[in-house]
C-alpha positions in Angstrom: 14.6 -26.9 76.0 11.8 -24.4 75.5 14.6 -21.7 74.6 16.4 -23.7 72.7 13.0 -24.6 70.5 12.2 -21.0 70.3 16.2 -20.1 69.0 15.4 -22.2 66.3 11.6 -21.6 65.4 12.2 -17.9 65.9 14.8 -17.3 62.9 12.6 -19.7 60.8 9.5 -17.6 61.4 11.2 -14.4 60.6 12.7 -15.8 57.3 9.1 -17.1 56.8 7.5 -13.8 57.0 10.3 -11.9 55.2 9.8 -14.6 51.9 5.8 -14.6 52.2 5.8 -10.8 50.4 8.3 -11.7 47.5 6.3 -14.6 47.0 3.1 -12.6 46.7 4.7 -10.5 44.2 6.4 -12.8 42.1 5.6 -12.7 38.3 4.5 -14.9 36.0 7.0 -14.5 32.8 5.5 -15.0 29.3 8.3 -14.6 26.3 7.4 -13.1 23.4 9.8 -14.6 20.5 10.3 -13.7 17.5 12.6 -11.7 15.2 13.3 -8.4 17.2 16.2 -7.5 15.0 17.5 -7.6 12.0 16.0 -7.6 8.6 12.3 -9.0 9.7 12.3 -6.9 12.8 8.8 -5.2 12.3 7.1 -9.0 12.1 8.6 -9.1 15.7 7.8 -5.8 16.9 4.2 -7.0 16.0 3.9 -9.3 18.3 5.8 -7.4 21.2 3.3 -4.4 20.9 0.3 -6.6 20.9 1.4 -9.0 23.8 2.9 -5.3 25.8 -0.5 -3.7 25.3 -2.5 -6.9 26.6 0.1 -7.2 29.7 -0.8 -3.9 31.0 -4.6 -4.5 30.6 -4.4 -7.3 32.4 -2.3 -6.3 35.2 -4.6 -3.2 35.2 -7.0 -5.6 36.4 -5.1 -7.4 39.3 -3.1 -10.0 36.9 -3.4 -13.3 36.7 -3.8 -15.9 39.9 -2.8 -13.2 42.2 0.5 -12.2 40.2 1.8 -9.6 37.9 2.4 -10.9 34.1 6.3 -10.1 33.3 7.0 -10.4 29.5 10.5 -11.4 28.4 11.7 -10.1 25.0 13.3 -13.1 23.0 15.0 -12.0 19.9 15.5 -15.4 17.8 16.5 -12.9 14.6 14.4 -15.5 12.3 17.3 -17.6 12.6 16.8 -21.2 14.0 20.1 -21.9 15.8 19.5 -18.9 17.7 15.8 -19.9 18.0 17.1 -23.0 19.8 19.6 -21.4 22.1 17.0 -19.1 23.0 14.3 -21.5 23.8 16.9 -23.3 26.1 17.5 -20.0 27.7 14.0 -19.1 28.4 13.5 -22.5 29.9 16.7 -23.2 32.3 17.3 -19.4 33.2 13.9 -17.3 33.1 11.8 -20.0 34.0 8.8 -19.1 31.4 5.5 -20.3 31.7 4.4 -19.5 28.0 5.7 -18.5 24.9 4.1 -16.5 22.6 6.0 -17.1 19.3 7.9 -17.9 17.3 7.5 -15.7 14.0 9.2 -17.8 11.4 8.3 -21.1 11.2 12.0 -22.3 10.6 12.6 -21.2 14.2 9.3 -22.4 15.9 9.3 -26.0 14.6 13.2 -26.8 16.4 12.3 -24.2 19.3 8.8 -25.9 19.8 10.8 -29.4 20.6 12.0 -27.5 23.7 9.4 -26.1 25.0 7.1 -29.5 24.6 9.7 -31.0 26.6 9.8 -28.4 29.4 6.1 -29.0 29.9 6.0 -25.0 28.4 2.8 -23.8 26.5 3.7 -22.0 23.2 1.3 -20.8 20.6 2.4 -19.1 17.8 0.4 -16.1 16.3 2.2 -16.5 13.0 3.9 -19.8 12.3 1.6 -21.3 9.8 3.9 -24.5 8.4 1.6 -27.6 9.1 4.5 -29.5 10.5 4.6 -26.9 13.8 1.3 -29.0 14.7 1.5 -31.9 12.6 3.9 -33.6 15.0 1.9 -34.4 17.8 3.3 -32.1 20.5 1.2 -31.6 23.2 1.6 -28.1 24.7 2.3 -26.6 21.0 -0.8 -24.3 19.8 -1.5 -21.8 17.1 -4.0 -18.7 16.8 -3.1 -18.2 12.9 -3.9 -20.6 10.1 -1.9 -23.0 7.9 0.0 -22.7 4.7 -1.9 -25.4 3.4 -5.6 -23.5 4.0 -4.0 -20.3 2.8 -2.2 -21.9 -0.2 -5.6 -23.0 -1.6 -7.2 -19.6 -1.1 -4.6 -18.0 -3.4 -4.8 -20.8 -6.0 -8.8 -20.3 -6.2 -7.7 -16.4 -6.4 -5.3 -17.0 -9.3 -7.8 -18.8 -11.3 -11.5 -17.8 -10.2 -10.2 -14.3 -10.3 -7.3 -13.5 -12.0 -7.9 -16.1 -14.7 -4.2 -16.7 -15.0 -3.2 -20.0 -17.2 0.5 -19.6 -16.6 1.9 -19.0 -13.6 5.5 -18.7 -11.7 5.9 -20.0 -8.7 9.0 -18.6 -6.6 10.4 -19.1 -3.0 12.8 -18.3 -0.5 13.8 -21.8 -0.1 13.0 -21.5 3.7 10.8 -23.3 6.0 8.0 -21.1 5.5 8.3 -19.7 2.0 9.0 -22.8 0.3 6.3 -24.7 2.5 3.5 -22.3 1.5 4.4 -21.8 -2.2 4.3 -26.0 -2.5 1.1 -25.7 -0.7 -0.4 -23.5 -3.4 1.1 -25.1 -5.9 -0.3 -28.6 -5.1 -3.6 -26.9 -5.2 -3.2 -25.7 -8.7 -2.1 -28.4 -10.1 -5.7 -29.5 -9.7 -7.3 -26.7 -11.3 -5.0 -27.4 -14.6 -2.9 -24.5 -14.2 0.7 -24.4 -15.8 3.2 -23.9 -13.7 6.1 -22.2 -16.5 8.8 -21.5 -13.6 9.5 -22.7 -10.3 12.5 -21.4 -8.7 14.2 -20.7 -5.3 15.9 -17.6 -4.2 18.3 -16.8 -1.5 17.3 -14.7 1.6 19.5 -11.6 1.8 19.7 -11.1 -2.1 18.7 -7.5 -3.6 19.7 -8.3 -7.6 16.6 -10.5 -9.2 16.8 -9.2 -12.6 18.1 -12.0 -14.1 15.0 -14.2 -12.2 12.8 -11.5 -13.5 14.1 -12.1 -17.2 13.1 -15.6 -16.6 9.7 -15.1 -15.7 9.0 -12.7 -18.9 11.0 -15.4 -20.9 8.5 -17.9 -20.0 5.3 -15.6 -20.4 4.0 -15.8 -17.0 0.7 -14.3 -16.3 1.1 -14.2 -12.7 3.8 -14.6 -10.0 3.2 -16.2 -6.5 6.0 -15.8 -4.2 6.3 -17.5 -0.7 8.4 -15.9 1.7 8.7 -12.1 3.6 8.6 -8.7 2.4 12.3 -8.1 2.4 12.8 -10.2 -0.5 9.2 -9.9 -2.1 9.9 -5.7 -2.3 13.1 -5.7 -4.3 11.4 -8.9 -6.4 8.4 -6.7 -7.4 10.4 -3.6 -7.4 12.5 -5.0 -10.3 9.3 -7.0 -12.4 7.5 -3.1 -12.3 11.4 -1.8 -13.4 11.7 -4.4 -16.4 8.1 -3.5 -17.7 6.0 -6.5 -16.1 2.5 -5.2 -14.4 1.6 -8.8 -13.8 -0.3 -10.0 -10.7 1.9 -11.0 -7.7 0.3 -12.8 -5.3 1.9 -13.7 -1.7 1.2 -14.7 1.7 0.8 -13.3 5.2 4.6 -12.8 5.1 4.5 -9.4 3.0 1.2 -8.3 5.7 3.9 -5.1 7.0 4.0 -1.8 5.3 7.7 -2.1 5.0 7.0 -4.4 2.6 5.8 -1.3 0.5 8.8 0.8 1.4 11.3 -2.2 0.2 9.3 -2.5 -3.3 10.4 1.5 -3.6 7.0 2.8 -2.7 3.1 2.9 -3.3 3.5 2.8 -7.1 5.2 -0.1 -7.3 2.8 -2.5 -5.6 -0.3 -2.1 -7.9 -1.6 -5.6 -8.8 -0.2 -6.8 -5.8 -2.1 -9.8 -3.4 -1.8 -11.3 -0.2 -3.5 -13.9 1.8 -3.9 -13.3 5.7 -7.2 -13.8 7.8 -10.1 -11.5 8.2 -8.6 -8.1 9.3 -8.5 -8.6 13.0 -8.8 -4.4 13.0 -12.4 -4.3 11.4 -14.1 -6.8 14.1 -16.1 -5.0 17.0 -14.1 -6.3 19.6 -11.1 -4.7 18.4 -12.2 -1.5 17.7 -11.4 -0.2 21.1 -8.1 -1.5 21.2 -7.0 -0.3 17.7 -8.2 3.7 18.8 -5.7 2.7 21.9 -3.0 1.9 19.5 -3.5 4.8 17.2 -3.5 6.9 19.9 -0.2 5.9 21.0 1.1 6.5 17.3 1.0 2.7 16.6 -0.6 0.9 13.6 -1.9 -2.1 15.0 -1.1 -3.7 11.5 -0.3 -7.8 11.0 -0.1 -9.8 13.9 -0.3 -7.2 16.6 -3.7 -8.3 17.5 -3.0 -12.1 17.2 -0.4 -11.5 19.9 -3.0 -9.5 21.8 -5.4 -12.4 21.5 -3.1 -15.2 22.6 -1.8 -13.6 25.6 -5.7 -13.3 26.6 -5.9 -17.4 25.6 -3.2 -18.0 27.8 -4.1 -16.1 30.7 -7.7 -17.9 30.5 -6.6 -21.1 30.5 -4.2 -20.3 33.2 -7.2 -19.0 35.4 -9.1 -21.9 34.3 -7.1 -24.6 35.2 -5.4 -22.6 38.5 -1.9 -23.5 36.7 0.9 -22.9 34.8 1.8 -26.2 33.9 2.0 -26.9 29.8 0.0 -29.9 29.9 -3.1 -28.7 31.9 -3.3 -25.8 29.9 -3.3 -27.6 26.8 -6.2 -30.1 27.6 -8.4 -27.5 28.7 -7.8 -25.3 25.4 -8.5 -28.5 23.5 -11.8 -28.8 25.5 -12.9 -25.4 25.1 -13.1 -21.8 23.4 -11.8 -18.6 24.4 -13.4 -15.4 23.9 -10.6 -12.7 22.7 -11.0 -9.5 20.9 -10.4 -11.3 17.7 -14.0 -13.2 18.2 -14.0 -16.7 19.5 -11.6 -19.3 19.4 -11.3 -23.1 19.7 -8.7 -25.6 19.0 -8.5 -29.2 17.3 -6.5 -32.1 19.1 -3.0 -30.6 17.0 -3.4 -27.1 18.5 -4.8 -26.0 15.2 -7.7 -23.6 15.3 -11.1 -25.2 14.4 -12.0 -22.6 12.0 -9.5 -20.6 9.7 -10.4 -17.4 7.8 -8.1 -16.5 5.0 -9.4 -13.8 2.9 -7.2 -12.3 -0.2 -6.3 -8.4 0.2 -4.9 -5.9 -2.0 -2.4 -2.7 -1.8 -3.8 0.5 -3.1 -2.2 3.7 -4.5 -1.5 4.9 -1.1 0.6 1.8 0.0 -2.4 0.5 2.5 -4.0 -2.5 2.2 -7.6 -3.7 2.2 -9.6 -6.6 2.2 -10.7 -7.5 -1.6 -14.0 -7.3 -2.1 -14.5 -9.0 -5.8 -13.5 -5.4 -7.6 -10.5 -3.3 -6.9 -10.4 0.3 -7.9 
């Protein structure tokens, strides 16, 4: 009888011993979701670079909960249908424990339904449409502000600093672009500013000369554009080519030097402004990290440091709860603040930041952006 038991227990014990090291080395998978290919790949690269450096730094200190972080590249190309398929694959096949992303709100909104249903924490560093968090999904957060916040900042700037009385509002018909344009326009109306043109263009278009002619015909004193750099650049270039130097204001969707390239060079972006959070590269906590990126030949513009901070936040919640379950992480984040390289972050019950720090930026003669400080030279 004893020999029989040994025959049974022996193989089981060996199997357990063999599997133990594998479990000890098991990674915690985090998806980095955004446009890693296509027209808006520069934004996806910002998300990837920030998270990649954060994972290196965290793993060098021992990882999280005794495990190594493993990042999964999740390319949605800013296409909603692709984002949905991607989200299902991340949950069902990759078994990710959290998601950093997506970038485009039109991708984030449908994909977030899948993460929430699967109890996976999703924190977007970049999707600003209010619907991302207004739907009451427990595991959905962001580390950026909202369009109804940056829209107000843009409208006040048009009124108080540019003294524009007639504004043309253009958008790209997308969830983000139209959403931010409408949010800005809503506040603009309270300031008794005349909206002389409201029109949508189509993503991928390059010829906006007819639209520029309309803008000139209605005698707009400024243009507000809701959308991304791939369309904003040609629109600005064609305005300048037709002799119009009126101010052009947009949101965080043009926060990339790719915008300057799309506009035809630095000489074309004079009088271009945009809303974005206070530049994280100037914060004391982030300067060492910025130096690291620059030594490696990469300028951490736009959402790079947002993505780095987002991984810090996810890891802090996992360490505090000793869990990777989305709802537990969510409950903890809504009750606690987290110190990041972008300063202290805290969230309300929706998953929005309690404090938003949108400011105005401008492009200089060399095609670099800077925070606006009342006067522009």
